[in-house]
C-alpha positions in Angstrom: -35.1 -47.0 113.1 -34.8 -47.4 116.6 -38.1 -49.9 117.2 -37.3 -50.4 121.1 -36.3 -46.9 122.0 -40.3 -46.3 121.4 -41.7 -49.4 122.4 -43.7 -48.4 125.4 -45.7 -46.0 123.2 -46.7 -48.9 121.0 -47.4 -51.4 123.8 -50.0 -47.8 124.8 -51.5 -47.8 121.4 -51.8 -51.6 121.4 -53.3 -51.7 124.7 -56.0 -48.8 124.6 -57.1 -50.0 121.0 -57.4 -53.5 122.6 -59.7 -52.3 125.5 -61.6 -49.9 123.1 -62.6 -53.4 121.1 -63.4 -55.1 123.6 -65.8 -52.2 125.6 -67.4 -52.0 121.8 -68.0 -55.7 121.8 -69.8 -55.6 125.3 -71.4 -52.4 124.9 -72.8 -53.3 121.2 -72.3 -57.1 121.3 -72.3 -59.2 118.0 -75.0 -59.4 115.5 -74.9 -63.4 115.0 -76.1 -64.2 111.0 -78.6 -66.8 110.4 -76.1 -69.4 110.3 -75.5 -69.4 113.8 -79.0 -68.2 115.1 -81.0 -70.2 112.8 -83.8 -68.2 110.6 -85.3 -68.6 107.0 -83.7 -68.4 103.4 -85.8 -67.4 100.3 -84.5 -68.4 96.6 -85.4 -67.2 93.6 -84.7 -67.4 90.2 -85.0 -64.8 87.2 -86.0 -65.0 83.8 -84.1 -62.3 82.6 -81.0 -60.1 83.8 -80.7 -60.1 87.8 -81.8 -57.1 89.6 -78.9 -55.3 91.7 -79.5 -55.4 95.2 -80.3 -52.0 95.7 -83.0 -52.4 93.6 -84.5 -55.7 95.5 -83.9 -53.8 98.8 -85.5 -50.7 97.6 -88.6 -53.7 96.6 -88.6 -55.1 100.0 -88.6 -51.5 102.3 -92.0 -52.0 102.6 -92.2 -55.6 103.9 -91.2 -55.4 107.8 -89.7 -59.1 107.8 -87.7 -58.3 104.9 -86.7 -54.8 105.0 -83.0 -55.8 106.8 -82.6 -59.2 104.8 -79.4 -60.0 103.8 -78.9 -60.4 99.9 -77.3 -62.9 98.3 -76.8 -63.0 94.4 -76.7 -67.0 93.5 -75.2 -68.1 90.3 -76.0 -65.9 86.9 -79.6 -65.2 87.7 -80.5 -66.1 91.1 -80.8 -64.3 94.5 -81.1 -65.6 98.2 -82.8 -63.4 100.7 -82.0 -64.7 104.5 -83.4 -63.4 107.6 -83.1 -64.3 111.3 -86.6 -65.5 111.4 -88.0 -69.1 111.2 -91.3 -68.9 110.4 -92.6 -66.7 107.1 -96.4 -66.1 107.1 -97.8 -67.1 103.2 -98.9 -63.5 103.3 -95.3 -62.6 103.9 -94.2 -64.7 101.0 -96.8 -63.6 98.6 -95.8 -60.3 99.5 -91.8 -60.7 99.0 -93.0 -62.5 95.5 -95.0 -59.8 94.7 -92.1 -56.9 95.2 -89.5 -59.3 93.8 -91.7 -59.2 90.5 -91.7 -55.5 90.3 -87.8 -55.9 90.0 -87.4 -58.6 87.0 -89.1 -61.8 85.7 -89.2 -64.5 88.0 -88.8 -68.0 86.3 -91.7 -69.6 87.4 -92.0 -72.2 90.1 -88.6 -71.4 91.1 -89.1 -69.8 94.7 -88.3 -72.3 97.5 -87.7 -71.6 101.3 -85.4 -73.2 103.7 -85.3 -73.0 107.3 -82.2 -73.6 110.0 -83.2 -74.2 113.1 -81.8 -72.5 116.5 -80.2 -75.9 117.2 -78.4 -76.3 114.3 -77.2 -72.9 114.1 -76.0 -73.2 118.2 -74.0 -76.6 117.3 -72.4 -74.2 114.2 -71.9 -71.9 116.7 -70.1 -74.0 119.2 -68.4 -75.8 116.5 -66.9 -72.2 115.1 -65.7 -71.9 118.9 -63.7 -74.8 118.8 -62.3 -74.4 115.7 -60.6 -71.2 116.5 -59.8 -72.1 119.9 -57.8 -75.0 118.1 -56.3 -72.6 115.6 -54.7 -70.9 118.2 -53.4 -73.8 120.2 -51.9 -74.9 116.9 -50.3 -71.5 116.3 -48.8 -71.4 119.9 -47.4 -75.5 119.5 -45.8 -74.4 115.9 -43.8 -71.6 117.0 -42.9 -73.5 120.3 -41.7 -76.3 118.1 -40.1 -74.2 115.1 -38.1 -72.1 117.5 -37.0 -74.6 120.1 -33.3 -74.8 118.8 -33.3 -70.7 120.5 -31.5 -71.4 123.7 -30.6 -67.9 124.7 -31.9 -65.4 126.1 -35.6 -66.5 125.6 -37.0 -70.0 125.2 -38.8 -71.3 122.3 -42.2 -71.2 124.6 -41.7 -67.2 125.0 -41.7 -66.8 121.5 -45.1 -68.6 121.0 -46.9 -67.0 123.7 -46.2 -63.8 122.2 -47.5 -65.1 119.1 -50.1 -65.9 120.3 -50.8 -62.4 122.2 -50.3 -60.7 118.9 -52.9 -63.1 117.2 -55.5 -62.0 120.0 -54.8 -58.5 119.3 -55.1 -59.3 115.8 -58.9 -60.7 115.9 -60.0 -58.5 118.9 -59.6 -55.6 116.7 -61.8 -56.5 113.6 -64.5 -58.4 116.1 -64.8 -54.9 117.8 -65.2 -53.1 114.3 -67.5 -55.5 113.4 -69.4 -55.0 116.4 -69.4 -50.9 115.6 -70.6 -51.8 112.2 -73.4 -53.9 113.6 -74.7 -51.2 115.5 -74.5 -48.7 113.1 -75.0 -50.8 109.8 -76.4 -54.0 110.6 -73.4 -56.0 110.1 -73.5 -59.6 111.1 -71.2 -62.2 112.4 -71.9 -64.8 109.5 -69.8 -67.6 108.2 -67.8 -65.6 105.7 -66.8 -63.2 108.5 -65.4 -66.5 110.3 -63.3 -67.5 107.7 -61.9 -63.7 107.2 -60.9 -64.0 110.8 -59.4 -67.7 110.6 -57.8 -66.0 107.0 -56.1 -63.3 109.5 -55.0 -65.8 111.9 -52.9 -67.5 108.8 -51.7 -64.6 107.5 -50.4 -62.2 110.6 -48.7 -65.1 112.1 -46.9 -65.3 108.8 -45.3 -61.8 109.3 -44.2 -62.4 113.2 -42.6 -66.1 112.3 -40.7 -63.9 109.5 -39.2 -61.4 112.3 -38.6 -64.0 114.7 -37.1 -66.3 112.0 -34.3 -63.3 111.5 -34.1 -62.8 115.3 -33.0 -66.7 115.6 -30.6 -66.2 112.5 -28.9 -62.8 113.8 -28.9 -65.1 117.6 -26.6 -67.4 115.5 -24.4 -64.7 113.8 -23.7 -62.4 116.6 -23.5 -63.9 120.3 -22.0 -60.5 121.9 -24.8 -58.0 121.2 -27.9 -57.8 123.6 -30.8 -59.2 123.0 -32.5 -55.2 122.2 -29.7 -54.8 119.5 -30.7 -58.5 117.9 -34.2 -57.2 117.9 -34.0 -54.0 116.6 -31.6 -55.1 113.8 -33.9 -57.7 112.9 -37.1 -55.2 112.5 -35.0 -53.1 110.3 -34.3 -56.2 108.1 -37.9 -57.7 107.8 -39.3 -54.1 108.0 -39.7 -53.9 104.4 -40.8 -57.0 103.7 -43.6 -57.0 106.0 -45.2 -53.8 104.7 -44.7 -54.8 101.0 -46.5 -58.1 101.4 -49.3 -56.3 104.0 -50.1 -53.6 101.3 -50.2 -56.0 98.6 -53.0 -57.8 100.2 -54.8 -54.5 101.0 -54.4 -53.2 97.4 -56.3 -56.7 96.4 -58.9 -55.8 98.6 -59.7 -52.5 97.4 -61.3 -53.7 93.9 -62.9 -56.7 95.7 -64.5 -53.8 98.5 -65.7 -51.5 95.5 -66.7 -54.1 93.2 -68.7 -56.1 95.2 -69.9 -53.1 97.8 -74.0 -54.6 97.2 -72.9 -57.9 98.7 -73.4 -57.8 102.1 -71.1 -61.3 102.5 -68.2 -60.3 100.5 -67.9 -56.6 102.0 -68.1 -57.4 105.3 -65.3 -59.9 104.4 -63.3 -57.8 102.8 -63.3 -55.3 105.6 -62.9 -57.5 108.3 -59.2 -58.8 106.4 -58.6 -55.2 105.6 -58.9 -54.5 109.3 -57.0 -57.4 110.6 -53.7 -57.0 108.4 -53.4 -53.5 109.5 -53.6 -54.5 113.0 -51.6 -57.6 112.2 -49.0 -55.1 110.3 -48.6 -53.1 113.6 -48.7 -56.4 116.0 -45.8 -58.2 114.1 -44.0 -55.2 113.7 -44.2 -53.0 116.8 -45.2 -55.3 119.2 -44.3 -59.2 119.1 -40.4 -59.0 119.2 -40.5 -55.7 121.3 -43.0 -57.2 123.7 -40.0 -60.1 124.2 -37.4 -57.4 124.7 -39.2 -55.8 127.6 -40.0 -59.1 129.2 -36.3 -59.9 129.2 -35.5 -56.4 130.6 -38.2 -56.5 133.3 -37.0 -60.4 134.3 -33.2 -59.3 134.2 -34.3 -56.4 136.4 -36.2 -58.1 139.0 -33.5 -60.8 139.2 -30.8 -57.9 140.0 -33.4 -56.6 143.1 -33.8 -59.9 144.0 -30.3 -60.5 144.2 -29.1 -57.1 146.1 -31.5 -58.0 148.7 
């Protein structure tokens, strides 16, 4: 398979999807969860079987502040209701308990309220941004150091820069999808979703490193072939491995999504990883290495043009 031949098409598709994701983020934005915006959570325990999330959601539908509450099962019989509102009136509190009692028997004195202030949420949001930036920088330095032995024709920094660019591609696409889900279904950016994004960073860089490592091996073995030929050969040799490992992850996510579809945290955690893995398959095979080959061709053409003058 000649990957390099159609690299321009791959780049156009990748750029279009990234731009579309950025537009979605600009238009719809991201709905921040209670972890980042602050809010309140109400926890109760049921004496018998815990009702399903759908039953709880139906019971709370008539309570304005809680009709869009995030419902999170806790332990064997508990449930946590989260809302992006700091103050809960006593009337609303009693209404919620009354509504929950229609779905099952609540353990006496088990109800409790916890509040997260906006200041705590802002601090957590800032720390999350720092962690994400540090992770990207660490990946760039790791690739640059791991491939420092490569001296021709691309420096190790080029491999690090390409992999970091691909990580931006792999992260911005799930975020764009999340902004659409937030607009249509009220999906929020929560700690589990951030965990999913960091998981994508670690997983997708793995496939890219596998391809880069095969390029390094082939550069050592064959010093006469052009860089385009080396890249194409390496992609063909690692293609099945990258696809199979990624499909394994996607197959594991399918039951996780369908068996726990009522749990919002797991639902969007699973969707985020799934979309990120698909984006990672595309970038690690069709973008990361072809970008390097295209860069070398452009640099060579520019050098020849200058020399001609």
